[in-house]
N, C-alpha and C positions, 0 to 999 in steps of 0.2 A: 491645465498645462502652465508651468511657470514661464514667464517671459523674462528675458534678460535684456536689461538696458545696456546700451553700449557704454563701455568704460571710457571716460575722458582720457586723453593722452596725459602722461606724466608731464607736469610742468615744474621745473625747478628754478627758483629765484636765487640769484647770486648777488651779494653785495660786491662792489668793485674794489675800493681801497682796503688793502690789507687782507682781502679774501682772494681776489684774483691777481691783483698787482700790488707791489710795494711802491706806492706813489711818493714816499718820503723823499728820495733823492731828487725827483723832478719838482715837487712842490718847493723844496728848499731852494733849488736853483731859480725857480720863478720868483720866490720872495726876495732872493738876493738881487735879482735883476730889477725888480720893482723898487727895492731900496736904493740901488745905485742910480736908477733913473730919477727918482723923486727926492733923494737926499734924506728920506725918512729913516729913522732907526727901526729896523725890523729884526727881531731875534729869530732868525729862520730855524735854528735848532730847536727853540722852544715851540715855535708854531707847528712844526711837524709832529710834536707830541700830542697835539690836540686835534687830530683829524676827525672829521665826522660832522660837526655842526656847520651850518652855512658859512660860506666864505666871509660874508659881511660881519659875522660875529668875531672872527679872528681879526679882520681889518680894524675893528673898533679899538683894539689894543694899540694900534700903531698910527692911526690917523684920526683927525678931528671928525666929528659927526658929519659935518657938511661936505666932507671929501670921501666918505666911505663908498657911496654909489659910484663915483667917478673912478676911484681906485679899484673897486671890484670889476668894473668894465675894463679897465686897463690891464689888470691881472689876467682876466680871461683872454684878452687880446694877445698878450705876450706869452701866455701859457704854452701854446703849441711849439714855440721856438725854443723854450728852455726846459720844458717838463716831459715831453714825450720820450725822447731818446734815452735819458738816464733812468727811466722807470722800468724795472724788470717785472716779468711775470713771476708770481710765486710758484714754488714747486707744485706740480700737479694741476695747475690752473687750466692749461689748454686741454689736458687729458680729461679733467672732470666735466668741462663743458662738452667736449667731443663725446664722452661716454653717454651723457644724457641724450644727445642728438642721435647717436648710434643705436640707442635703445628705443628709438621712435618718439622720444620725448622732446619737449621744448625747453630751451635755456633762456631765461630772461635776466638781464642785469639791471639792477636798480641802484641808483647812486645820487648823492648830493651834488656831485660834480656837474658842471656845465655839460649838457648832453653831447654837443659836438666834440668837446675835448675828451669825454669818456670814449666816444666812438674812435677817435684817433688813437688812443691808447690800445684799445682792443685790436684795431686793424694793424697797428705797428707790431704787436706781439703775436699776431696770428691766432687770436682767440675769437671764435665765431659763434656768438649767441644768436638766437632767433630775434631777439628784441633788446633794445637798450632804452631805459627811461631815466632821464636825468632831472636835476633840480629838485630832488626829493630828499626829505629828511624825516626820520622817525615814522610817525603815523602815516605820512604821505607815501613812504615806501611800502608800508603795509597795504594801503589802498591800491597801489599799482600791482602788488602781488596778487591781491584778490581779483582785480580786473583781468589779469592774465591767467587766472586759474591755478596759480602756484600752490602746490600742496607741501612743498619742501622749500626751506629758505636756508641757504648756505651763507654764513657770515662769520666775521671775527667775533671773539668774545665781547661782551658788554654792549650788545645791540638789543637789549631787552625791550625797549619801547616799541621797536618795529615788530618784534616777535609777538609780544602780547597783543598789540593792536591788530596784527594780521591773522592771528590764529594759525600760523604755519608751524609745521614740525621743523624745529631748527637743527642745523648741523653746524658744529663749530670746528674751526681750524685750530689744532693744538699748536703749542710753541714749536714742536718739531716738524710742523707742516702737514701732519696727518689730519684727516677729517674724522670727526666722530659725532654721532647723534646724541643730542641732549635728552 
Protein backbone atom coordinates (compact mmCIF):
# COMPACT_ATOMS: atom_id res chain seq x y z
CA UNK A 1 0.00 0.00 0.00
CA UNK A 2 1.57 3.31 -1.06
CA UNK A 3 2.06 5.88 1.65
CA UNK A 4 1.65 9.53 0.92
CA UNK A 5 3.94 11.97 2.58
CA UNK A 6 2.36 15.28 3.46
CA UNK A 7 3.10 17.96 0.89
CA UNK A 8 4.81 20.95 2.45
CA UNK A 9 2.86 24.17 2.07
CA UNK A 10 3.80 26.38 -0.85
CA UNK A 11 6.29 29.04 0.20
CA UNK A 12 6.99 31.89 -2.19
CA UNK A 13 9.92 34.23 -1.68
CA UNK A 14 9.62 37.81 -2.87
CA UNK A 15 12.38 40.36 -3.30
CA UNK A 16 11.35 43.78 -2.03
CA UNK A 17 12.89 46.58 -4.11
CA UNK A 18 11.48 46.79 -7.64
CA UNK A 19 9.50 43.58 -7.14
CA UNK A 20 6.96 44.59 -4.49
CA UNK A 21 7.82 48.28 -4.11
CA UNK A 22 9.35 51.03 -6.23
CA UNK A 23 11.74 52.31 -3.59
CA UNK A 24 13.52 54.76 -5.90
CA UNK A 25 11.54 57.90 -4.89
CA UNK A 26 12.05 57.17 -1.20
CA UNK A 27 15.72 56.25 -1.51
CA UNK A 28 16.31 59.40 -3.55
CA UNK A 29 14.63 61.52 -0.86
CA UNK A 30 16.72 59.87 1.87
CA UNK A 31 19.97 60.45 -0.05
CA UNK A 32 19.01 64.07 -0.66
CA UNK A 33 18.32 64.53 3.06
CA UNK A 34 21.65 62.91 3.97
CA UNK A 35 23.46 65.17 1.49
CA UNK A 36 21.76 68.29 2.88
CA UNK A 37 22.59 67.26 6.44
CA UNK A 38 26.24 66.39 5.79
CA UNK A 39 27.13 68.79 2.99
CA UNK A 40 28.37 65.86 0.91
CA UNK A 41 27.70 65.71 -2.81
CA UNK A 42 25.47 62.67 -3.45
CA UNK A 43 24.04 62.18 -6.93
CA UNK A 44 20.75 60.70 -5.76
CA UNK A 45 19.52 60.19 -9.33
CA UNK A 46 22.56 58.04 -10.06
CA UNK A 47 22.37 56.20 -6.74
CA UNK A 48 18.83 54.98 -7.42
CA UNK A 49 20.00 53.32 -10.64
CA UNK A 50 22.23 51.00 -8.58
CA UNK A 51 19.75 49.40 -6.19
CA UNK A 52 20.61 45.99 -4.82
CA UNK A 53 24.14 45.95 -3.41
CA UNK A 54 24.63 46.76 0.27
CA UNK A 55 24.18 50.41 1.23
CA UNK A 56 27.81 50.74 2.26
CA UNK A 57 28.91 50.01 -1.30
CA UNK A 58 26.90 52.98 -2.56
CA UNK A 59 28.05 55.25 0.27
CA UNK A 60 31.67 54.53 -0.69
CA UNK A 61 31.08 56.64 -3.82
CA UNK A 62 30.16 59.68 -1.71
CA UNK A 63 32.05 59.47 1.59
CA UNK A 64 35.61 58.70 2.70
CA UNK A 65 36.14 55.17 3.98
CA UNK A 66 36.37 56.22 7.62
CA UNK A 67 32.84 57.72 7.48
CA UNK A 68 30.97 54.99 5.62
CA UNK A 69 29.74 53.11 8.71
CA UNK A 70 28.67 56.35 10.41
CA UNK A 71 26.83 57.53 7.27
CA UNK A 72 25.19 54.13 6.84
CA UNK A 73 23.89 54.29 10.39
CA UNK A 74 22.65 57.84 9.84
CA UNK A 75 21.00 56.94 6.53
CA UNK A 76 19.12 54.08 8.18
CA UNK A 77 18.10 56.40 11.01
CA UNK A 78 16.63 59.10 8.73
CA UNK A 79 15.23 56.63 6.19
CA UNK A 80 11.80 56.21 7.84
CA UNK A 81 11.26 59.99 7.85
CA UNK A 82 12.06 60.50 4.17
CA UNK A 83 11.65 57.20 2.32
CA UNK A 84 8.52 55.40 3.48
CA UNK A 85 5.75 57.76 2.36
CA UNK A 86 6.98 58.48 -1.21
CA UNK A 87 7.54 54.79 -1.99
CA UNK A 88 4.64 53.15 -3.86
CA UNK A 89 3.72 49.49 -4.16
CA UNK A 90 4.26 48.10 -7.64
CA UNK A 91 1.14 47.02 -9.54
CA UNK A 92 -0.12 43.66 -8.32
CA UNK A 93 2.24 43.47 -5.32
CA UNK A 94 -0.45 43.33 -2.62
CA UNK A 95 -2.50 40.93 -4.69
CA UNK A 96 0.43 38.57 -5.35
CA UNK A 97 1.32 38.25 -1.67
CA UNK A 98 -2.35 37.93 -0.72
CA UNK A 99 -2.91 35.24 -3.39
CA UNK A 100 -0.11 33.09 -1.99
CA UNK A 101 -1.58 33.36 1.50
CA UNK A 102 -5.16 32.80 0.28
CA UNK A 103 -3.99 29.56 -1.36
CA UNK A 104 -2.69 28.35 2.00
CA UNK A 105 0.92 29.22 1.21
CA UNK A 106 3.47 31.39 2.96
CA UNK A 107 4.93 34.60 1.54
CA UNK A 108 8.48 35.50 2.61
CA UNK A 109 10.15 38.79 1.70
CA UNK A 110 13.95 38.84 1.45
CA UNK A 111 15.82 42.11 1.04
CA UNK A 112 19.15 43.85 1.37
CA UNK A 113 17.28 46.64 3.12
CA UNK A 114 17.57 47.24 6.88
CA UNK A 115 14.84 44.87 8.10
CA UNK A 116 12.95 47.39 10.30
CA UNK A 117 12.74 49.77 7.32
CA UNK A 118 11.56 46.97 5.03
CA UNK A 119 8.79 46.16 7.50
CA UNK A 120 7.78 49.84 7.63
CA UNK A 121 7.39 49.89 3.84
CA UNK A 122 5.25 46.76 3.83
CA UNK A 123 3.06 47.94 6.72
CA UNK A 124 2.62 51.39 5.14
CA UNK A 125 1.52 49.81 1.85
CA UNK A 126 -0.71 47.11 3.33
CA UNK A 127 1.41 44.22 2.04
CA UNK A 128 1.23 41.38 4.57
CA UNK A 129 3.88 38.65 4.15
CA UNK A 130 4.36 35.89 6.70
CA UNK A 131 8.02 36.76 7.22
CA UNK A 132 10.49 39.51 6.33
CA UNK A 133 14.23 38.90 6.39
CA UNK A 134 16.51 41.89 5.86
CA UNK A 135 20.21 42.70 5.57
CA UNK A 136 20.65 40.05 2.88
CA UNK A 137 22.37 40.22 -0.47
CA UNK A 138 22.75 37.66 -3.29
CA UNK A 139 23.71 34.29 -1.81
CA UNK A 140 22.49 35.32 1.66
CA UNK A 141 19.01 35.83 0.20
CA UNK A 142 19.21 32.35 -1.28
CA UNK A 143 20.10 30.90 2.12
CA UNK A 144 17.09 32.60 3.74
CA UNK A 145 14.85 31.27 0.95
CA UNK A 146 16.12 27.74 1.64
CA UNK A 147 15.63 28.16 5.41
CA UNK A 148 12.00 29.20 4.84
CA UNK A 149 11.40 26.38 2.35
CA UNK A 150 10.65 28.64 -0.61
CA UNK A 151 10.16 26.76 -3.86
CA UNK A 152 9.47 29.90 -5.91
CA UNK A 153 11.31 33.23 -5.88
CA UNK A 154 9.70 36.35 -7.37
CA UNK A 155 12.19 39.05 -8.23
CA UNK A 156 13.09 41.74 -10.69
CA UNK A 157 15.35 40.82 -13.59
CA UNK A 158 19.11 40.53 -13.00
CA UNK A 159 19.05 38.74 -9.66
CA UNK A 160 20.78 35.66 -11.06
CA UNK A 161 23.22 35.22 -8.16
CA UNK A 162 20.36 34.71 -5.70
CA UNK A 163 18.47 32.39 -8.05
CA UNK A 164 21.50 30.21 -8.84
CA UNK A 165 22.56 29.90 -5.23
CA UNK A 166 19.06 29.23 -3.96
CA UNK A 167 17.94 26.71 -6.54
CA UNK A 168 14.48 28.33 -6.57
CA UNK A 169 12.19 28.51 -9.55
CA UNK A 170 12.32 32.20 -10.51
CA UNK A 171 9.43 34.39 -11.55
CA UNK A 172 10.28 37.73 -13.14
CA UNK A 173 8.37 40.99 -13.28
CA UNK A 174 8.18 42.24 -16.87
CA UNK A 175 8.50 45.93 -17.73
CA UNK A 176 4.71 46.13 -18.04
CA UNK A 177 4.33 44.87 -14.44
CA UNK A 178 3.15 41.37 -15.33
CA UNK A 179 4.77 38.36 -13.70
CA UNK A 180 6.25 35.53 -15.75
CA UNK A 181 8.06 32.30 -14.94
CA UNK A 182 11.62 31.96 -16.30
